[in-house]
FIKE-101677 format. One record per residue (C-alpha): residue in three letters; residue number from 0; x, y, z. Coordinates in steps of 0.5 Angstrom, whole numbers. Example, Ala and Ser with C-alpha at 12.3 -4.5 7.8 and 13.67 -1.06 7.14 Angstrom:
<pts>
+---------+-----+-------+-------+-------+
! residuo ! num !    c1 !    c2 !    c3 !
+---------+-----+-------+-------+-------+
!     ALA !   0 !    25 !    -9 !    16 !
!     SER !   1 !    27 !    -2 !    14 !
+---------+-----+-------+-------+-------+
</pts>
This chain:
<pts>
+---------+-----+-------+-------+-------+
! residuo ! num !    c1 !    c2 !    c3 !
+---------+-----+-------+-------+-------+
!     MET !   0 !     0 !     1 !     0 !
!     ILE !   1 !     4 !     7 !    -3 !
!     ALA !   2 !     4 !    11 !     3 !
!     ASN !   3 !     0 !    18 !     4 !
!     LYS !   4 !    -1 !    24 !     0 !
!     LEU !   5 !    -6 !    28 !    -1 !
!     SER !   6 !    -3 !    34 !     5 !
!     ALA !   7 !     4 !    33 !     0 !
!     VAL !   8 !    -1 !    34 !    -5 !
!     LEU !   9 !    -5 !    40 !    -3 !
!     ALA !  10 !     1 !    45 !     0 !
!     ALA !  11 !     3 !    43 !    -9 !
!     VAL !  12 !    -4 !    45 !   -11 !
!     LEU !  13 !    -4 !    51 !    -7 !
!     LEU !  14 !     3 !    54 !   -10 !
!     THR !  15 !     4 !    52 !   -16 !
!     LEU !  16 !    -3 !    47 !   -18 !
!     SER !  17 !     3 !    41 !   -19 !
!     ALA !  18 !     2 !    34 !   -15 !
!     PRO !  19 !     4 !    28 !   -12 !
!     GLY !  20 !    -1 !    23 !   -14 !
!     PHE !  21 !    -7 !    22 !    -9 !
!     ALA !  22 !    -7 !    16 !    -5 !
!     ALA !  23 !   -10 !    11 !    -1 !
!     LYS !  24 !   -10 !    12 !     6 !
!     THR !  25 !   -10 !     3 !     9 !
!     SER !  26 !   -16 !     2 !    11 !
!     THR !  27 !   -19 !    -5 !    13 !
!     SER !  28 !   -22 !    -9 !     9 !
!     THR !  29 !   -31 !   -11 !    11 !
!     SER !  30 !   -29 !   -16 !     6 !
!     THR !  31 !   -26 !   -23 !     7 !
!     ASN !  32 !   -25 !   -23 !    -2 !
!     LEU !  33 !   -22 !   -17 !    -3 !
!     THR !  34 !   -15 !   -16 !     0 !
!     THR !  35 !   -14 !   -10 !     6 !
!     ALA !  36 !   -11 !    -5 !     0 !
!     GLU !  37 !   -16 !    -7 !    -5 !
!     ALA !  38 !   -23 !    -4 !    -1 !
!     ALA !  39 !   -17 !     1 !     1 !
!     ASP !  40 !   -17 !     3 !    -6 !
!     LEU !  41 !   -23 !     2 !    -8 !
!     THR !  42 !   -28 !     5 !    -3 !
!     PHE !  43 !   -22 !    12 !    -5 !
!     MET !  44 !   -22 !    10 !   -11 !
!     ARG !  45 !   -29 !    13 !   -11 !
!     GLU !  46 !   -29 !    18 !    -8 !
!     GLU !  47 !   -24 !    21 !   -12 !
!     GLU !  48 !   -27 !    20 !   -18 !
!     LYS !  49 !   -32 !    23 !   -15 !
!     LEU !  50 !   -28 !    29 !   -14 !
!     ALA !  51 !   -27 !    29 !   -22 !
!     ARG !  52 !   -33 !    30 !   -23 !
!     ASP !  53 !   -35 !    36 !   -19 !
!     THR !  54 !   -29 !    39 !   -20 !
!     TYR !  55 !   -30 !    40 !   -28 !
!     LEU !  56 !   -38 !    40 !   -25 !
!     VAL !  57 !   -38 !    47 !   -23 !
!     LEU !  58 !   -32 !    49 !   -27 !
!     GLY !  59 !   -38 !    48 !   -33 !
!     ASP !  60 !   -42 !    52 !   -30 !
!     THR !  61 !   -37 !    56 !   -29 !
!     TRP !  62 !   -34 !    57 !   -36 !
!     LYS !  63 !   -37 !    55 !   -41 !
!     LEU !  64 !   -33 !    49 !   -44 !
!     THR !  65 !   -37 !    44 !   -47 !
!     VAL !  66 !   -30 !    40 !   -45 !
!     PHE !  67 !   -32 !    39 !   -37 !
!     SER !  68 !   -40 !    38 !   -37 !
!     ASN !  69 !   -38 !    31 !   -43 !
!     ILE !  70 !   -31 !    29 !   -38 !
!     ALA !  71 !   -36 !    30 !   -32 !
!     SER !  72 !   -42 !    25 !   -35 !
!     SER !  73 !   -36 !    20 !   -36 !
!     GLU !  74 !   -34 !    21 !   -28 !
!     GLN !  75 !   -41 !    20 !   -27 !
!     ARG !  76 !   -40 !    13 !   -30 !
!     HIS !  77 !   -33 !    12 !   -27 !
!     MET !  78 !   -37 !    12 !   -20 !
!     ASP !  79 !   -42 !     7 !   -22 !
!     ALA !  80 !   -37 !     2 !   -24 !
!     ILE !  81 !   -34 !     2 !   -17 !
!     LEU !  82 !   -40 !     3 !   -13 !
!     GLY !  83 !   -42 !    -4 !   -18 !
!     LEU !  84 !   -36 !    -7 !   -15 !
!     LEU !  85 !   -37 !    -4 !    -7 !
!     GLN !  86 !   -43 !    -6 !    -7 !
!     LYS !  87 !   -42 !   -13 !    -9 !
!     TYR !  88 !   -36 !   -15 !    -5 !
!     ARG !  89 !   -41 !   -11 !     2 !
!     LEU !  90 !   -37 !    -5 !     2 !
!     PRO !  91 !   -39 !     2 !     5 !
!     ASP !  92 !   -41 !     8 !     0 !
!     PRO !  93 !   -37 !    14 !     2 !
!     ALA !  94 !   -41 !    18 !    -3 !
!     THR !  95 !   -48 !    16 !    -1 !
!     SER !  96 !   -51 !    22 !     0 !
!     THR !  97 !   -46 !    27 !     0 !
!     LEU !  98 !   -47 !    32 !    -5 !
!     ILE !  99 !   -43 !    36 !   -10 !
!     GLY ! 100 !   -37 !    38 !    -7 !
!     GLU ! 101 !   -38 !    34 !     0 !
!     PHE ! 102 !   -33 !    29 !     0 !
!     SER ! 103 !   -33 !    23 !     7 !
!     ASN ! 104 !   -25 !    24 !     6 !
!     PRO ! 105 !   -22 !    30 !    10 !
!     GLU ! 106 !   -17 !    32 !     5 !
!     LEU ! 107 !   -20 !    30 !    -1 !
!     GLN ! 108 !   -25 !    36 !     3 !
!     SER ! 109 !   -19 !    40 !     3 !
!     LEU ! 110 !   -15 !    38 !    -5 !
!     TYR ! 111 !   -23 !    39 !    -9 !
!     ASN ! 112 !   -23 !    47 !    -5 !
!     ALA ! 113 !   -16 !    48 !    -7 !
!     LEU ! 114 !   -17 !    46 !   -14 !
!     ILE ! 115 !   -23 !    50 !   -16 !
!     ALA ! 116 !   -20 !    55 !   -12 !
!     LYS ! 117 !   -15 !    54 !   -18 !
!     GLY ! 118 !   -20 !    54 !   -23 !
!     MET ! 119 !   -24 !    59 !   -20 !
!     GLN ! 120 !   -18 !    64 !   -23 !
!     SER ! 121 !   -19 !    62 !   -31 !
!     ASP ! 122 !   -20 !    59 !   -36 !
!     LEU ! 123 !   -14 !    56 !   -37 !
!     GLU ! 124 !   -13 !    56 !   -30 !
!     ALA ! 125 !   -18 !    50 !   -30 !
!     LEU ! 126 !   -16 !    46 !   -36 !
!     MET ! 127 !   -10 !    46 !   -34 !
!     VAL ! 128 !   -13 !    44 !   -27 !
!     GLY ! 129 !   -18 !    38 !   -32 !
!     GLY ! 130 !   -10 !    35 !   -34 !
!     LEU ! 131 !    -7 !    35 !   -26 !
!     ILE ! 132 !   -12 !    31 !   -24 !
!     GLU ! 133 !   -13 !    27 !   -30 !
!     GLU ! 134 !    -5 !    25 !   -30 !
!     THR ! 135 !    -6 !    24 !   -22 !
!     ASP ! 136 !   -13 !    18 !   -23 !
!     MET ! 137 !    -7 !    15 !   -27 !
!     GLU ! 138 !    -1 !    14 !   -23 !
!     ASP ! 139 !    -7 !    12 !   -17 !
!     ILE ! 140 !   -10 !     8 !   -22 !
!     GLN ! 141 !    -5 !     4 !   -25 !
!     ALA ! 142 !    -1 !     2 !   -17 !
!     ALA ! 143 !    -8 !     0 !   -15 !
!     ILE ! 144 !    -9 !    -5 !   -22 !
!     ASP ! 145 !    -1 !    -6 !   -20 !
!     ARG ! 146 !    -5 !    -8 !   -13 !
!     SER ! 147 !   -11 !   -13 !   -15 !
!     GLN ! 148 !   -12 !   -19 !   -15 !
!     HIS ! 149 !   -19 !   -20 !   -17 !
!     PRO ! 150 !   -20 !   -19 !   -24 !
!     ASP ! 151 !   -27 !   -15 !   -24 !
!     VAL ! 152 !   -23 !   -11 !   -20 !
!     VAL ! 153 !   -17 !    -9 !   -25 !
!     ALA ! 154 !   -24 !   -10 !   -30 !
!     VAL ! 155 !   -27 !    -3 !   -27 !
!     PHE ! 156 !   -20 !     0 !   -25 !
!     GLU ! 157 !   -17 !    -1 !   -33 !
!     ASN ! 158 !   -23 !     2 !   -36 !
!     LEU ! 159 !   -21 !     8 !   -30 !
!     MET ! 160 !   -15 !     7 !   -34 !
!     CYS ! 161 !   -18 !     8 !   -41 !
!     GLY ! 162 !   -24 !    15 !   -40 !
!     SER ! 163 !   -17 !    18 !   -36 !
!     ARG ! 164 !   -13 !    18 !   -43 !
!     ASN ! 165 !   -18 !    20 !   -47 !
!     HIS ! 166 !   -20 !    25 !   -42 !
!     LEU ! 167 !   -14 !    27 !   -41 !
!     ARG ! 168 !   -13 !    27 !   -49 !
!     GLY ! 169 !   -19 !    33 !   -48 !
!     PHE ! 170 !   -16 !    39 !   -43 !
!     ALA ! 171 !    -9 !    38 !   -48 !
!     ALA ! 172 !   -13 !    39 !   -55 !
!     ASN ! 173 !   -15 !    44 !   -51 !
!     LEU ! 174 !   -10 !    47 !   -47 !
!     GLU ! 175 !    -5 !    47 !   -54 !
!     ALA ! 176 !   -12 !    52 !   -57 !
!     PHE ! 177 !   -11 !    56 !   -52 !
!     THR ! 178 !    -4 !    58 !   -52 !
!     GLY ! 179 !    -2 !    55 !   -59 !
!     GLN ! 180 !     3 !    51 !   -55 !
!     PRO ! 181 !     4 !    45 !   -54 !
!     TYR ! 182 !     1 !    41 !   -46 !
!     SER ! 183 !     6 !    40 !   -40 !
!     ALA ! 184 !     6 !    34 !   -37 !
!     GLN ! 185 !     4 !    36 !   -30 !
!     VAL ! 186 !     4 !    30 !   -24 !
!     LEU ! 187 !     7 !    24 !   -30 !
!     GLU ! 188 !    13 !    24 !   -34 !
!     GLN ! 189 !    14 !    28 !   -40 !
!     GLY ! 190 !    16 !    21 !   -44 !
!     ALA ! 191 !    10 !    17 !   -42 !
!     VAL ! 192 !     4 !    23 !   -42 !
!     ASP ! 193 !     6 !    26 !   -51 !
!     GLU ! 194 !     5 !    18 !   -52 !
!     ILE ! 195 !    -2 !    20 !   -49 !
!     LEU ! 196 !    -3 !    24 !   -54 !
!     ALA ! 197 !    -1 !    22 !   -62 !
!     THR ! 198 !    -6 !    17 !   -59 !
!     PRO ! 199 !   -13 !    17 !   -63 !
!     LEU ! 200 !   -19 !    17 !   -57 !
!     GLU ! 201 !   -20 !    10 !   -55 !
!     ASN ! 202 !   -27 !     5 !   -55 !
!     CYS ! 203 !   -27 !     5 !   -47 !
!     GLY ! 204 !   -34 !     0 !   -46 !
!     GLU ! 205 !   -38 !     7 !   -43 !
+---------+-----+-------+-------+-------+
</pts>
């Protein structure tokens, strides 16, 4: 289980909007079928995907950029896919009664607040927030895949990874249209990001 880095992420967002992964905390599994790491990853990822959805809904309403509303719909499907696994393995849903912008995880709550504050500064900053979220999601999802032992869990995480690659392509294309400059990686290695952006949109089975 990777160490919790949310506090470091929040500090970096407040300073530069460049941050490491939103790592899941270790928790005790309530299921005899999942490992502790799998249970913690699913619980965390449910709210991490909610953070993406909520951020895009708010920023999309503010800046009226279609990319935000389109990707917010995809994030809702990601949330639903994780909820299906939480229900299958009888794990509690941390997002069962939270409103937009509300999180059970206090560090995700602080991070959301910081991301919204940055994204409200300009439409360009908002698009940068989108890129940051998607790169960080990919880092966290890959770590969760590496820890997973159940094929159904891996399949959902791989679908989320595919979606995040498409989302990054969308934000990068909008940023390049705004600035006339190639997209610069914020979390992942530039080479890995360039490889993603050089390939076409994928069919992620959503």
